[in-house]
N, C-alpha and C positions, 0 to 999 in steps of 0.2 A: 329260348335264347337266355344266355346269362344276363343278369341284371348288373351292369357295371357300376351303378351307383352303390349297390350293396357291397360289391367288391371293393369299391373305394373306401367305404366306411370300415370294412374289415382291415384293409391296408393301414388306414390311419390308426385304428385301434391297436394293431400289433406293433407299429412303430412307437406309439405312445407308451405301450407296456415296457418296451425295452428301455426307452429313454427314462421313464420313471423309475424303473428298477435300478438304473445306474445313478440317477441324480437324487432320488427321494423327494422331489419337489411335490409337496402336497397340493399345490395349486392345480397341477395337471389333472388330478382326480375330479376337480370341479369343472375345469374347462372341457374335459372329455371323459365322462364316466365309462371308460372303455369296457370294463367287465360286464356291466349290464347290457351295453350295446351288443357285445359279442353273444351273450345269451339270447337277446332278442332276435338277432340275425339267425342264430342256430334254431330258435323256436320257429321262425318263419319257414326255414328250410325243412324242418321236421314236419310241419303242418303240410307243406307241399308234398313231401314224400308219403305221408299217411293218406292224403287225398288220392294220390295216384296208385299206391301199392297196398294200402291198409297196414295191418300189423307186421307184415313182412318187412316194412321199412325199418323196424327196430333192428333186425339182424343186419341189414345193409349198413345202418349207421354205426353199429358196433364194429363191423368189419372195417369201416373207414377209420375208426378211432383207435383201436387197440394195437395194431402192428407197430406203429411208431413208438408207442409206450414200451413194447417188448424189446425194441432195439435199444432204447435207453436203459432198460433193465439189464440187458445182456452186458452192458458196460459197467454200470454202477452197482448192481447188486453183488457181484463177486468182489468188487473193490470194498464194499461195506462189510461183507462177510470176513474179509481178510483184515479189517481194521476195527473189529469189535462188535459187529452186529451178530446177535445170537441167532443160531439156526432154529427155526420153529416153523410150524405149519403156516403162520401168518405171512411168511415170505411169499406164499402163493398169491397173496393179494396183489403182487406186482403183475400178475397175469390178468386179473379181473378186479380192479380196485373199488369194490363196493364199500370199503372202509379204507381208512388211511393205511397204506402199506408201511411196514416197519422200516426204520432207518436208524443209523447210528448218528453220532453228534454232528459231524460235518455233512452227512447226507441229508439230515433232516432240514437243513437250511438250503443246501444246493438243489434239492429235489422237492422243495416245499410247494412248488407250483402244481404238484400232483393233485392237490385238493380240487382243482378245476375239473380234472378228468373224473374224479369221484362224483362230484355234483352233476356233471354232464351225463355220466353213466346213469345215475338215478333218474334224471329228467327224461332221458331217452326211454327208459323202462316204464316210466309213468305216463308217457305221452299218449299211447293209445286210449287209455281210460280218460285222461284229461281232455283229449281232443273230442272224444265222444260226449263228455259233459259240456265242453265249450260249444259244440254245435247245437246243443239243446238249450243251454242256459248260459249264453256268453258272458253277460255282465256279472252274475253271481260267481261264476267260475273264475273270472278275471280278478275279482275283488278278494277272493278267498285267501290267497297267499299274503296279501297286504294286511288283511284283518288279522291273520295269524301272527304276523310280525308285530303289529301294534299291540296285540294281547301279550306277547312275550316281552316287548320293550317296556311297557308300562307296569309289568309285574303281575298281570292277571294270570298268566299261564307260564310258570317256569319251565323251560324246555332246554334240551341239549343243544349245543352249537349247530348241529346239522339241521335241526328244525328251523333255527333262526335263519340259516342260509337258504333253506327251502322257501321261507317267506320272502326273503330278499330277492333271490335270483330266479326262482320259478315264476315270480310275478313278471319279471322281464321276459322270460321264455314265453309266457302266455300273451304278453304284448306282441311277441312275434307271431303267435297264432292270429291275433287280431289284425296284424299287418297283412298276413297272407289272405285272410278273409275279406280284406278291403275295408274293414271297419274304420281304421284310422284315416284312411284316405277320404272316406265319405263324411267324416265329421266336418260340419260347417265351421268356418273360421271363428264365428261368434261363440262357438262351443269349445273348439280345440284350444285357442289361444288363452282364454280365461282359465280353462282347466289346467293347462300347463303352467300358467302363472301362479295359480293357487298352490299347485303341487310344489313348484320351485320355492315359493315364499315359505310354505310350511316346512319343506325340507331344510331350507337355509336357516330358518329360525331354530329348528331342532338342533342343527349342527352347531350354531353359535352358542346355544344354551347348553350343549353337551359336548364340549371339546374333548378330544382324545389325547393320548400321549404324544401324538405327532401334530397336535393343533387341529386345524380344520381339514382333516384328511377324511375323505368319504369312507375309507376302509376301516376306520375306527368307530363308525357310527352307522349301524345297519339301517335304522329307520330313516335317518336323514339321507342316507345313500339311496334307499328305495324311492323316496319321494322325489328327490332331485333327479335321479336317473330316469324315473317314469316321465317327468316333464321333458327331459332331454329326448327320450325316445319318441314321445308324442310328436315333437317337432321334426326330428330328423327322418322319421319314417312316415309320419302323418302328412308331412308336406314335402315328401321326396320329389325331386325333379323328374320330369319325364325321361330324361336321359342325361348323359355326361359326354356329349359329342366332342367336347374340347379335349377329352382324355385321349381319344384316338388320333388327334392331330399331333401329339407328342409321342414319338416312338419310345423314348426313354421312360416317360411317365407311365405309358400304357403297359410296357413290358415289366416295369417294377411292380405295378399293381397285380399283374398276372402272376409273377413269380412269388410274391408274398402270399397271395391267396392260395396258390397251389402248394406252398410249403409252410402254411401258417402253423400247423401243429408241430412240425419239426422246429421251427423258430421258437415257438413258445416253450417247448419242452427243454431245449438245449441252451437257451440264453442265460437262464439263472445260474447254472454251474459256472459259466464264464464270468458273470458279474461277481459271484462270491470269490472265485479264484483270483481275479484281478485285484480285488480290494486291497489285500495286504501288499501286493507287489507295487501298485501305484502309490500307496501310502509311503513306501520307502523313499520314493523320489519326490515326495512332497506335493502330489496332485490331490489336494484336499477338495472337499465338497464346496468350499468357498472360492475355489479357483476356477474361473470360467474356462480357461484354456485346459486345465487338467480335466475338468468334466467333459469337455468336448473330445479330448483324447480318449478318455474312458469309453465314451459312447462309440466312437469310431472303432476302437479295439474290439469291443464286444460285438458290434455288427460284423467286423471282419472275421472274427473267430466263428461266429454263428454262420456266416457265409461259407466258410470252409467245411464245417461239419454238415451243412445243408447239401453241399456238393457231394459229400461222401455218402450220406444216408437218406437224403430227402426223397430219392426215387422210391423209397418204400411207400410213400403216400400215393404215388402213381399205381404201384402194384395193388395196394389196398383198394384203390378206386377202380381197378381193372382198366386203367389207361396204359398206353404205351409208355414205358419208363423213359424219362428224359433227364439229362444232367441238369439243364437249365430250362425250366418250363416256358412255354409260350413261343417256341420256335415254329418253323414251317410245318404245318399239319399235312400229312400225306393226303392225296386226293381221295383215297379210299375211305378215309375217316371223316367223321363230321367235324366241322370247324369249331363247333361249340359244344359244350356239355349242358344237359338240362340243369337249370338253376338249382333244383332240389338235390342234385348230386354235387353241389359245390363243396369245396373243402371246408370243413368246419374247423376254424381256427379257435384260438383262445386268447384271452386277455387276463392277465392278472392286473391288478392295479396296485402297485407300489410297494417296494421294500426300501426302507431307508438303510442302505448298505453303509456300514461304518458306525451305525448306532448299535448298542448292545442288543443282541437277539433275545427273544423270549426264551424262557427256560426250556431246554431240550431234554426230553426223556425217551428218546428212541423212536419217536414217531413224528412224521411230518406235521401232524396236527398241532404240535406244540409251538411251531413257528409260523403257523398258517397266517396269523395276523400280520406278519412281517413280509408276506409274499404276495401281497395284492396291490 
């Protein structure tokens, strides 16, 4: 049976992503470190798939991930080629983004969320080996990414940005492994709560001592992000409720959670182009970031536009998952089909955590990696 609590967490993460990308409120990254939560949820699902299917789970996970990206590429890659993107073999990275696919100036910002798929792809490919190690030595395997990140951040081991992200987000992925194995749930309160407190205090102190260009924004502080997010994940997954029965009592809330989960990848991939496109338009009419009404209108417009594109192409996620395509997921299921999908086959969504739209972008040089810091 699907775990509706995990579905609810994913729903909250996706909504938080969109709101944050529109508003740029750094506080949201502290209140809900959605990116790490999303990687933890994906790691838990990947562990379940590996337990059930072994290495074959990698192919199935990639099958779920890539078609929605290809739909996006069909629209935006020709548009970028017509507006200055050079034709090169690197364009093929839009089919399998093991590195940042090339983009022109406007595409690098509008499509900067692709970094998540790049990292996700590598985590999926690494998971069979990581899961093997985790089952034999769980604690050392779990600590390894965080120790790598500490070594990088204190200057012991200078490393490229991708290794820094591996230390940050693969640690959350492995916490998902621990969740699937029941390790977090079995931690006694006298261990879990002090551990979460130590991590949160350590992460908070590092963030305060190393503010970034956007102040106390987790996305500007990898080590602070890792520690703070680990504390958050320990609580929300380690003390997960047995169920969320109240959700089923509200048809609207239950359906909203289902729709967002079934279309999480589509929402994630398509919301940022609308955020970027709307920014100059709404600035013309004076809806600044300091105007609450203007911000609310921006958020509603982005959700409305994402809703329209989700109606148009969201069914691709059903096809990729080998489900019956639906215009709006969560409708009446035919009697011949199971009413629920196995949890390990749940839609793997994404979260980015925060772009301050309206602030100057990072230098763009034809690759989404140049504005990556602005797209989280």
